[in-house]
N, C-alpha and C positions, 0 to 999 in steps of 0.2 A: 562651560559657562563661558557667557561674553558680556562684554559691558557696551552701553550705548552712552550712558553718562557716567563721566569719570567719577569712580567710587561706588556706583551702584550696579550692583549685579542683576544682569539678566539671564534667565534660564531660556534656551531655545530647544524646542522637542520637536523633532524631525515629524513631517507630515505623515511619513511611510512607516512609522514605529510600530503600528499594529493595523492588522488588515481591516479594512472598509469596504464592505460591499452592499448591494441592493439585498433587503431581506427575499426571503423564498418562502412557498409555501411551506417547507420543512422546517422553517425557523419559528411557526407559529406557537409551538408548546414551549420555546425558549424565551420567546417574548412574552407569553403570558406569565412565565418564571419569571422573568427580570422586572415586570411590572408589580408582581406581588412581591417580591424583596425590595424593590424601590418604594413600596406603598403608592403608588399612582395605577390609573386605569391604563390598560393597554393601549398602544399605538394601533392605526389601523391605516389603510391605505398606502401609498409609496413610503418605505421605510429604508432607512440606512441601518446597517449594524458595524459595530465595531468589536474585533475579537480578542482576547487577550489569551494566551495560551491555548488557541482552539476552542474557547468558549464564548460565546455573545457576552459582552460585559458591559455594552450602554448602545443606546438606539436612539434615533431622532427620526421623527416623522416630517417628511417634505410636503406634507400637506395641512400642516400646522405647527406653527414654532415651538414645540415641544420635545423634550428630552427625557428618557429614562435612562438609569446606570445602578448598578450593582457597587454599593459603596465600599463593600469589603474587595472587590476585585477590579475595578475600573480606577486607573490613576485618575486625578483630580483634571487632568489636561484631556482626557479622551471626549468629554464632550464638546470642546472648543475643536477639536479636531473634526468631528462629525458637522458640526457647524458650519466651518469652513467648508467641507466637502459638499456640503447641503448649498451653500451658497454658491459655490464653482458650478455647482450642476443646474442651480437654476440660472448663472449668467449665460452659461453654453446654451440654456433654451430660449433664453431672450434675445442672444446675439452670437449665432454659432462662429462668427468670424474672429478669431483670436486678435486680430490687426483692429478691429472695432472696438474690441473688448480692453485691449491696452490703451487707445484713444481714449475710450470715456473714462478710464481709471484716472489718466492723465488729466485731461481737460473739460471732464464731466460730460454728460449724455447732450447729443446733438439734438436739437430740435426738428420736429418730424418734417416741417418744411426743405430743413435743408439737407435731408438725405437723398441721393441720386435715385434717380426713377429707374425702375427694371426694364432691359430694353425687351 
């Protein structure tokens, strides 16, 4: 546990505490079961899953802002880890250059006219 404000504890969870990976066709049954347990409709399209003890405990759709999780199995922070991973993958898709992503994070996105032209 760390503190950022004196006297106010902040819990930090490592982003690699649970395996996060793209869903495959083999995960379809587990995703349907997860949707049923969470009381939501199944996710479709590009999906990331997070595992707890080798079992899919939560999932996020990369095509729509929706997550599903097994409340009995998934820690509360697991959907946050999935959102962070999905956001990171979206950032790489928008701008594959790490240097550009870091500049954008610090100083904001550059205007399209300011971008260098490719040779």
